[in-house]
N, C-alpha and C positions, 0 to 999 in steps of 0.2 A: 504494500500500500504506500502511495506517495505521501509526503508530508502534507501536501495540500488536502488530500482526501482524508487524512487523519483528522484535520480540522473539521471536516464535514461530519465526522463521527460524533463530535461533541453535541451536535444539534439534531442528530438523526432521531426520529421517533415521533414527535408531535406532528410534523409535516403540515404546519400551519398554512403553507403556501400552495397546497394542492389546488390544481386547476388554474394556476397563474403562470405567466411567462415573464422571464427576466432577460434583458439584454445587458451584457457586460462588455465594455470596451477595454482594451488593453488586457485581455483575458489570457494571454499566452504565458504570463509569469506573474510572480509577486502577488500584490493585493488583488488584482483582477482575477487571477486563477483561483486564489483562495476564496474570494467572494462568490465566484460562480459555483464552486464546489459546495460551499455552505448553503447557498440558496437552493441548490439541487437537493441537498440533504433535508431541506424543509419542504420539499415537494414541488418546487417550481421547475418547469421546463426552462432550460437556459440556452440562449443564443450566445455563442462565444465569438467575439469580434476582435481581430488583431491582424497584423501582417504576417506573422510566423505560423503558417498553416500547419506545419508538422507538429508544433507544440500544442496547437489547438486540438488536433486530432488525437494526440496522446491524452489530453485532459478529457476530451469527449468520451474516449474509450473507457477511461477510469470511472467517469460518472455513470456511463451505461452499464458497466460491470457491477455497479452497486445499485442497479435498478432505477437509475435516473434517466432523464431525457436531455440530450444536448445536441445542438446543431452547430456546425463549424461554418463561420462566415469570414472568409479572408477579405480584409478591407483595410484601407488606409483612410482614417476618418478625417485627415486634413484635406482630403478631396471631397468637396461637398456632395457630388453625385454618389460617390461610394458610401458616404454616411447615409444618404437618403435610401440607397439601395439596401444597405444592411438592415435598416429598420423595416423596409418593405418586405424583404425576404423573411425576416423574423415573423412578421404577421402572416405572411403567406404560408410558411412552413409549420408554424406552431399555433396559428389561429388567433392570436391576440398579443397585446403587450401591456403588462401591468407594472413592470418595474424597469427602470433604466438606471444603470450604474455607470456614470461617466468617470471612468478611472484612467483612461489612457492619458499619459503625460510624460514630460521630459524635464529634467532638472540640469541645467548647464550653468554652473556657477563661475565666479571670477570677477575681478574688478571691471567696472564700466569703462574706465580709461584703457584704451587699446584693445578692447574686447573684439573678437570676431563677430561682426554683425550677423553673420549666417547663424550663429547660435541663438541670437535674439529672435531671428525669424522662425527658427524651428520651434522655439518655445511658444511664441504667439500663435503659430499655425496649429500646434497640437493642443496646448493647454487652454487656449481661448477659442480659436475658430473651430477646432475639432469638436470641442464640447458644445459650442453653440449649434453647429450643424446637426449633431445628434439630438440635442434638446428640441430644436425646432421640428425635426422630422418626427420625433416621438410624441410630442405633446398632444396632437389630435387623438392618438391611440390611448394615451394615458387618461385623457379626459373621458373617452368612451368607456374605458375600463372602470373608472370611478363611478360611472352611471349604472353599468350593468354587469360588472364583474362579480366573481364569487365572493370577494371581500368588500365590494363597493368602496374601494379606496385604491389609489395608485401612488407610486413613489418614483421620484427622481432623486438619486443620491449622487452628489457631486463631490469627488475626492479632491480636496485642496491640500493644504499643508499648514504647519505652524508658520511657514513663510507668508501665508495669507493674513497673518495677524501681526507678526513682528518683523519689520524691515531690518536687515543687517548689511553692513558693508560686505561686498563680495557676492551679494545675491540680488542686486537691484532689479534686474529684469525678471528674474524668477519671482521676486516679491510682487512686481507689477502684475504678472499674469495671475498669480494666486489671489491677490487682493481683488482683482477683477472678477474672478470666479465667485468670491464671497459676495461682492456687490450684486452681481447678476442673480445669484441664488436667492438673496433676500428680496430683491425686487420681484422676481418671478413668484416666490412664495406668497407674497402679498396679493399677487394677481390671481392665483388659482387655488389658494387654500380653501376658500369657501365652496369650491367645487370638489373637494376631497381629493385633490392631487397634492401630495405632500412633497415639498422640496427641502432636502436636507443637505447639510454641509458637513463633511468629515475632514478634520485637519490633523493628520498624523505628524508626530515628531519623527525622530531618528528610527528608521525601520530597516531591517536587513532584507533588501531587495536589490534588483539590478539597477535601480534608478540612478545611483551615483556613478555607476561604472562607465557612463558615457562622457564623463568629464575629462579634461586634459590632465596629464600626469601631475603637473604642479598644483592643480586644484585638488586632485585626489589626495595629495600629500597634506595639504592644508586641512582638508576634511578629516583625515585620519588623526591628525594632531588635536583638532578641536573636540573630537568625540572619543578620544582615548579614555578608557576607563568607564565609558557609558555602556551599560547592558542594553543593547538595542531591542526594540520590539520585533516581532516576527509578523509576516504577512497575515497569518491567522488571527493575530490580535486585532488587526484593523478589520478583517473580514467579519469577525465576531461583532464589532460595532455596527457594520453595515447591516448584518442580519438582524441585530437587535432593532435597528431603526424600522426595517420594512415588515417586521413581524408584530409591531404594536397594534393594538385594537384601533378600529376606524376613528375613534374620537381622540386619539393620542398622536400628536406629531412631534417628532424629535427634530428640532430646527437645526441644531448645530452640536457637534461633538469635537472638542479639542482633546487629543489623546497623545500623551508623551511618555517616553520611558521615565521611570521614577527618578533615575539619575540625571536626567537632562534638565539643565537650568533654564 
């Protein structure tokens, strides 16, 4: 059993999400993969969206082997049409959409002065535009699910970061993208909450995933020094928060969760 599927075992049993469908972006690793597995463990059929099809297929096979339902949707959500198609294929293949987990993101840190502008473009394209494309395409289906779904409530969970709360030198543009996610989430929450579509924000601190690995070597060294001695969280810790959010009763909305390692200042 993979570590991701071990996380699903924690919540297996009640299957609160039976009859619902969840789409998870960035599902090929880390928080996305763990969230998809846990939601499947609660009974949701899951659409796995990412660029790395081989990893999605492995996760889908693991979920199917435990009696769950998962479909693989290879897509780059920074391309608006691919994001639209991923949502459309989810509904076509699984029949509906009750939960969207906007998890896909990239963290490219370093000083603003002299930074490669291409890194900024990547973060804006994925962290902001990719999330917006998926949200826009999913909202009509989420609103419909809240009206006639098995739970009469729908969820959009946007994965942000502590960086969406606390600006720091060396993470200026990443801060910008994650503060934007927070502002968008709250504005959208106010717009649709009375229609029982819950918009939730999850802001993880230091977590052991592949997120940091895309940074330049000098940035990685700075990060290692900063978090030396901190026992980082695991992807399943964040997936547990995501699953908690979407399994609340219809009358309960978790608007925001800031979750950090105990050691992180």
